[in-house]
N, C-alpha and C positions, 0 to 999 in steps of 0.2 A: 273377032280375032283373039280377044282375051280369053273367051271361053275355050277356044281350041288349044291355047297354051295351057290352060288348067287341065283339060282332058289329057294332053300329052304328058304333063307332069305326073298325073295320077297313073298313067300307063307305065311310065318309067319307074316310078316309085313301087308300083305293084309288082312289076317284073323283078326288081331288085329284091324286094321282100320275099317273093315266091322262090327265087333262085337260092336264097340263103336259108330259109326257114321251113318251107313246105316239105322238102325231103326229111328233115328232122321230125316234123310233125307226124309224117307217115311212119317213121321208125318207132316213135313213141306209141303209136296206135297199133303196132305190130302188123302193119300193112306192107308186106314184103313180096307178095305174089300178085301179079307178075313182077319181075325185077325192074321193068322200065318205069314202074310207079315211083321209084326212088330217084329217078333222073332229075338233076337240077334244071334241065331244059323244060321238062314238063311242069316243074314247080314254077318256073318263070312265066310260062304261058298261063297257068291257072291264076297266079297272082296278078298278072296284067289284066286278065278278064274280070276278076273280082273288083279290082280297084277302078277299072273302066266303068263298071256298073255303078260303083259308089260315086264316081265323079258326076254322073247324071243327077244323083240325089243331092249333091252338095255344091254343084257348080254355081248355082244362082246365089247362094249365101257367100261363097268365097269371092265371086266377082263383085257383089255388093260391098263386101268389106274392103276389097282393094280399091274400088271407086271412092269409098269414104276416105280411105287413107290418102289417095291421090288428091282429092279436093282439099283435105286438111293441109297437106304439104304445099299445095299451090297458094293457099291463102297466107301462109307464113311468110313474113318479109325475108328477103334474101339474106340480110345481115343476121337476123335471128337464127335462120337455118344454118348459116355458115359457122357461127360461133358455137351453136349447139352441137354441130357435127364434130368440130375440132375438140370440144370438151369430151364428147363421147369416145373419140379415138384415143385421147390421152388417158381417159379412165380405163379403157380396155387394155392399153399397153401396160399401165400400172398393175392391173389385175393379172396380166400374163406373167409378169416378173414375180408377183407374189405367189402364183400357183406353181412355179418351177420347183421350189423345195418340197411342195406337197406331193409331187408325183413320185418321189423317191421313198415315201414313208411305208408303202406296202399295205397300208390300211385302206380298205375299200371306201369308207366314208370320206376320209381325208383326200384320197387321190382321185376319186370319181365324182362324188356328190358336192363336196365343199367348193371345189373350183367353179362349178356351175353358178352357185350363189354369189361367189366373189365377183365373177364376171358381170352378173346382172347388177349387183350393188354398185360396183365402181363405174360401170357404164352409165347407170342412172345418175349417180352423183356427178360424174364428169359432164354429162349433158346439162344438168341443172346449173352447175357453176358457169359453164360457157354461155348458157342462154341468159341467165339472170345478171351476169356481170359484163355483158357484152358492151354496154355503154362505156364502162370504165376501160375496157380493152381498146375500144375505138379511140377514146380520148388519149390513152397512152401511146397508141400508134401514131396519132397525129402529132403529139408532142415530140416523139422521137424523130418523125419525119422533118419537122420544122428545125430541130436541132441539127440534123445532118445537112440541111440545106442552108443553114445560116453561115454566111461568109464574113469573117471579121474584117472590118475596114478601119484603117487608122484615120484619126481626125474627122470622123464622120459620125453624125448623130444617128442612133438606131431608129429606123422608121417602123413603127408598130402597124401591123395590118389591122384595118378596121374590124371590130367585132361583129359577129353575125347578129342580125336583128330578128327576133322571134315574134311573130304576130299572134295575138290572141284573138278569140272569137269576136269580142266586142269591137275591137278596132277595125276588124275586117268588115263587119256589118255597118259600122259608122260611115265608111267610104272615103273619109278625108285622107286616109293613108295613101290612096292612089295619087292624089294631087301632090302630096308631099314627096312621094317617090319621083314624080315627074319633074319636080323642081330641083332634084339632086341634093336635097337636104339630108337624106339618109345615105350614109356610106356603108359599103360592105354588102354581104350577101343577105337577102331576105329569106328567112327560113319559115316554111309553113309545115307545122307538125301534122302527121297523119291523124292523130286523135282530134285535132282542131277541125280538120276536114270532115271527120265523122260527126262531130257535134253540129257543124254547119249543115250537113246533109240531113241530120235528124231534125233540125229546125225547119229546113226547107220542106220536109215531108210532113210537117205538123198539120193537124186538122184545123188549127186556129189560123184564120186568114192573115192576121197581122204577123204572127210568127213565121208563117210560110213565106210571106213577102220579104221579111227581113232576111231569112235564110237564103232565098234566091238572090237577093241583092248582094249578099256577101259572096256568093259563088260568082256572080257577074264581076264583082270588084277583083276577085282573085284572077279571073280570066283576063281582065284588062291589065293587071300588073304583070302577069306572066307573058302575055302575047304582044302588048302594045308599048310597054315602057322599057327604056334602056337600062334595065337593072337585072342582076343575076338572082334567080329564084331557085331555091332547092326545096324539095319535099322530103321531110324527115320521116322515114318509114318506121322507125322504132316506136316502142311503146313501153310504159312502165306499168305492167299488169298489177303489181302490188299496190299501186296508188289508184284510187277511184276518181278523185276530182280532177277536172281538166286544169284548173288553176294550179294545183299542186304539181301536176305533171309538167306544166310550163316552167315552174320554178326549178324543178329537178333537172329539166333539159338545159336550162340556162346555166346551171352549175356544171353540168357535164361537159358542155361544149364551150363554156366561158362566153356565153352570148348575152344579149341585152333584150329584155322583154319590152315589147311595144304594146301599150294598152291605153284605154281611156276609162278603165275600171278603177274607181277610187280605192276600193278595198284591196284589190290585187296590188295596187301601187304601194299601199301601206305594208302589206305582207312582204313584198319584195324588199322594201327598205329595211324591214325588221330582220330578214334573213341574209342581208348583205348582197342581194342580187341587183345588178344595174337595171334600171327601168326608165323608159321614156313614156311620158304621158301626153297624149295628143291634146287633151283639154288644157294642160299647162302651157303647151306651145301656142294654142289658139288665144289664150288670155294674154300671153306675152307679146303677141304681134298685133293686138288690137290698138287702134290709133289712140294716142294720148290726148286727152282733153282736160283743160284746166278751168276752174271757176272763173267766170268773167268772159269766156269765149262765146262767140255767137255761132249758132248752127241753123241751117234751113232744114226743117223736118216736116213730115206730114203726120198729123195726129190721127191715129187709127181707131182708138176706142177709149172708153172712159176707164179711169183707174179705180183702185180699191177705196180710196178716200173721196170725200165729197169734192166735187168740182175739179177732180184730177183728170187729165188726159194722158194717153200713153202713145208714144212714138218709138220708132226703132231706127238705128243706124243701118248702113248697108251690111255690116258684119253681124247684125242681130242684137247688138247691145240695146238694152231697154232704156228709154228716156221717159221719166215721169215729169209731165208738164203740169205745174201747179196752175190752177185756174184755167186749165186747158180744155175743159169739157165742152165749152161753147164752140171750140174750134175743130171738133171731130169732122174728119173728111177734108180738112183744109190744109194747105201748105203755109206755114208761118215761120217767122224768125223767132228763135228763142235764145235766152241768155242762160248759160250754165251757172247754177248756184252752188252745187256740191257734187262730188263723185264718191260713190260708195263701192268698195271692193268686197264681194261676198264669195262664198264657196261655189256659188252657181255662176259667178262671173262678175262683170262690172255693171253697176247701175248708176245712171246719171239723173240728177234732178235739175230741172230748169223751170223758167217762167217765160211767158210770152214777152217779146220785146215791146209790143204795143202797150202793155201795162206799165212797163218801165218808163216809157216816154210819157205816159199819162201822169205818172207820179212826178 
């Protein structure tokens, strides 16, 4: 179908060119006999035939170029295409008004050539401004929309809408975010940026088995959050092409939409704090909700393996907290009562030191 349209376009173009210029070409060549050679109708037929033959030589290249343009436009997010088009229209309108005074100069270069370059330049600049500043335009539109909808109420405290929570790659792969969402501890909309999905897909397609499994687990977690949990999820289609790193894009997105980054990446947490971006760290939450144990308390544990020091044994609580049992090596594989001697809080979590209750009784 597209090839037929291209052939038809060439025929119409050739007929128009032949109608206008072929009689003049015959006149310049002094071909005036017979007189019907100077007929515009004959010129239109000759031009249509010539361009129809040319269309068979060029149609594959033209169709291929149109297909490439079509694929490129389809891949562009709708928001990027919309604001780029708006910028292009504004640029062309400005160029039109600039070109009006040039038409009255009577100088060929100023009235014919220069307007062409002005249209191209302002059209390009308008598209670039609309495309690259799209995030700011969206943020401005949302702010204006909120201002219009805000209704002042007397003697009523303003209720702030919960900020959007932006998930990074590490917290999605970790998986605990799904359980947290299920318990309704996170309020507001969950935002999944498109560039984070791209990174997850890249990890899931990795040749390394461990990375591939982590990526697929992350995609499964996202499907669970979107389909099974009672929480609103949005896919952010935009991208910040001038920024290469995903973490930097997350920080930029959080600033644009006034959102909160959710992560368990220690370094990203520090960068967010430095740049004034709100951040929620899943590891901090996990450490905060671990059961509080005090020296002197008794616990029933199973010694799993030996420790780093001599005669030490290692056990774990249900939440994964490590318990180092002094003189516990002889109890490996057994369930025993232990007495807590000290609790150490480290960057990796909480570590508990204890000793067997049987030894305490022996003393």
